[in-house]
C-alpha positions in Angstrom: 35.9 105.3 -68.8 35.9 103.6 -71.9 37.3 106.6 -73.9 40.2 107.5 -71.2 40.8 103.5 -70.9 41.6 102.8 -74.7 44.4 104.8 -74.8 45.9 102.0 -72.8 45.1 98.7 -75.0 46.5 97.4 -78.0 49.3 95.3 -78.2 51.9 98.3 -77.7 50.0 99.9 -74.5 52.7 98.4 -71.5 55.4 99.8 -73.7 53.8 103.4 -74.3 52.9 103.7 -70.8 56.4 102.8 -70.0 57.3 105.2 -71.9 55.3 107.7 -70.4 56.2 107.2 -66.9 59.8 107.0 -68.1 61.1 110.8 -68.2 62.6 112.0 -64.9 59.6 114.7 -64.3 57.2 111.9 -64.1 59.8 109.3 -62.1 59.8 112.3 -59.5 56.2 112.6 -59.4 56.1 108.8 -58.7 58.4 109.3 -56.1 56.0 111.8 -54.3 53.0 109.3 -54.6 55.0 106.1 -53.5 56.1 108.4 -50.5 53.1 109.4 -49.5 51.2 105.9 -50.2 53.6 104.2 -47.8 52.9 106.2 -45.0 49.3 105.3 -45.0 48.7 102.0 -47.1 48.7 99.0 -45.2 47.7 95.2 -45.1 45.4 93.9 -47.8 45.1 96.2 -50.6 43.2 96.4 -53.4 44.3 99.0 -56.6 41.2 99.7 -58.9 43.5 100.7 -61.6 46.5 98.3 -61.2 48.1 99.5 -64.9 51.6 98.0 -65.2 51.7 97.7 -61.2 54.2 100.6 -60.5 53.3 100.4 -56.6 53.4 96.5 -56.4 56.6 95.1 -54.2 57.5 99.0 -53.0 54.7 99.6 -50.3 56.3 98.3 -47.0 53.4 97.2 -44.8 51.7 95.8 -47.6 50.6 91.9 -47.3 48.6 91.3 -50.0 48.1 93.2 -53.3 45.1 92.5 -55.9 43.5 94.8 -58.4 41.7 95.3 -61.7 42.0 97.0 -64.9 40.1 97.4 -68.2 42.9 96.6 -70.3 43.8 92.8 -70.9 47.4 94.0 -71.7 47.8 95.4 -68.4 46.5 92.6 -66.4 48.7 89.9 -68.7 51.5 91.9 -67.6 51.0 91.7 -64.0 50.2 88.1 -64.0 53.4 87.4 -66.1 55.6 89.7 -64.1 54.1 89.6 -60.6 53.1 85.9 -59.9 51.8 86.5 -56.4 49.6 89.4 -57.4 45.8 88.9 -58.3 44.7 90.9 -61.4 41.7 90.7 -63.4 40.0 92.5 -66.0 37.3 94.6 -64.6 35.7 97.9 -65.9 35.2 100.3 -62.4 32.1 102.0 -64.0 30.4 98.5 -63.3 30.2 97.0 -59.4 34.1 95.6 -58.6 33.7 92.0 -58.3 34.6 91.7 -54.8 32.8 91.1 -51.1 31.8 93.8 -48.8 34.3 94.8 -46.5 37.1 92.8 -48.0 40.7 95.3 -48.0 42.4 97.3 -45.3 43.1 99.6 -48.2 41.8 100.6 -51.8 43.6 102.9 -54.0 42.9 104.7 -57.2 45.8 106.8 -58.6 46.0 108.8 -62.1 42.6 107.2 -63.6 39.4 109.3 -61.8 39.8 112.6 -62.9 38.8 111.4 -67.0 36.2 108.8 -66.2 33.1 110.1 -64.6 31.0 109.0 -62.5 33.2 109.2 -59.7 30.5 108.9 -57.0 29.6 105.5 -58.1 33.2 104.6 -58.0 33.7 106.0 -54.7 31.1 104.1 -53.0 32.2 100.9 -54.6 35.6 101.6 -53.3 34.5 102.3 -49.9 31.8 99.3 -49.9 35.0 97.0 -50.6 37.0 98.5 -47.5 36.9 97.1 -44.2 35.5 99.4 -41.1 38.1 101.5 -40.2 40.1 101.1 -43.3 41.4 103.5 -45.8 40.4 104.7 -49.1 43.0 106.7 -51.2 42.4 108.6 -54.5 43.6 111.7 -56.2 41.6 114.6 -58.2 42.3 117.7 -59.8 41.6 121.5 -58.3 39.6 122.6 -61.1 37.8 121.4 -64.1 38.9 121.4 -67.6 38.3 119.8 -71.0 40.5 117.3 -73.0 40.1 115.8 -76.1 40.8 112.0 -75.9 40.7 109.7 -78.9 38.5 112.5 -80.9 36.2 112.8 -78.2 35.5 116.0 -75.7 35.8 114.7 -72.1 35.7 117.0 -69.1 38.8 116.2 -66.3 37.7 116.6 -62.8 34.4 118.0 -63.3 33.2 116.9 -59.9 33.3 117.7 -56.2 35.4 115.3 -54.8 35.1 116.2 -51.4 31.4 116.1 -51.2 31.3 112.8 -53.0 33.5 111.6 -50.2 31.3 113.2 -47.6 28.3 111.6 -49.3 30.1 108.2 -49.5 30.0 108.4 -45.6 34.0 108.4 -45.0 36.2 111.1 -43.2 39.3 112.7 -44.9 42.1 112.2 -42.6 45.0 113.3 -44.9 45.6 115.4 -48.1 48.5 115.4 -50.0 48.7 118.5 -52.4 51.0 117.9 -55.6 51.6 118.7 -59.2 52.8 122.2 -58.8 56.3 122.9 -60.1 57.0 119.7 -61.6 53.7 119.9 -63.9 54.2 123.2 -65.0 57.7 121.8 -66.3 56.8 118.9 -68.1 54.2 121.1 -70.2 56.8 123.5 -71.5 58.6 121.4 -74.1 62.0 123.4 -73.9 61.9 123.6 -70.0 61.0 119.7 -70.2 63.7 118.5 -71.8 66.0 120.6 -70.2 65.6 119.0 -66.7 65.0 115.7 -68.3 67.9 115.2 -70.6 69.5 118.1 -71.0 71.8 119.8 -68.3 69.4 120.2 -65.7 69.1 116.6 -65.3 72.4 116.9 -63.2 70.3 119.0 -60.8 69.5 116.3 -57.7 66.5 114.7 -57.2 66.0 116.0 -53.6 66.2 120.2 -54.5 63.8 119.4 -57.1 61.5 117.7 -54.8 62.2 120.5 -52.2 61.3 123.0 -54.6 58.1 120.9 -55.5 57.0 120.9 -51.9 57.4 124.7 -51.4 55.4 125.7 -54.1 52.7 123.0 -53.8 50.8 125.0 -51.2 49.8 127.8 -54.1 50.7 126.0 -57.3 49.0 122.6 -56.9 46.7 121.1 -59.4 46.0 117.6 -58.0 45.3 116.3 -54.5 45.8 112.9 -53.2 43.1 112.2 -50.3 43.0 109.5 -47.9 39.6 108.8 -46.3 38.6 106.6 -43.2 35.6 104.1 -43.5 33.6 104.4 -40.1 
């Protein structure tokens, strides 16, 4: 957790993260996540890695939004820009500072893959979810290795379906994603073509339709929705 989180700490962390999500491909990936969350998330929501709050105010069925992040800079950004949101600094490798059965929906996106101890984090997410509530998280299709801040880290190295089953929740939906769009992003020249080149004139609905057509075969990440009994 600490290795991954240090990528988003420091005076320029908010600006760096916003630049990271500012390209066209990542904006489209965000739209996919937003639309999927909007179908499921409702009531009181807790975001386990609130970041810059990219889902705040855009999920129509959310009554209240709370969350934590290990980055003090992200938390301060949320407090300054979303005064109706309760945000605080916290470490997911420790117990979440919330009571049992507190939230209708608990989410964690674009974070679990690199943290490790996924079973511990999922158990805490389940603990603070109300009976009948939803846990929404994402995880990659197969393990890989990466270097973060000079340290070798295993990405997506755990069996997420087994972890959810052990936690006693039932998976009720999943969105397979990061197919064509992810491949476009990896190829520098192709990425530039679609981001700011002539490819930027291709309408977003066309690219999203191609993403959905290829997701069944090429998907590299899935967003899972699990219900707490």
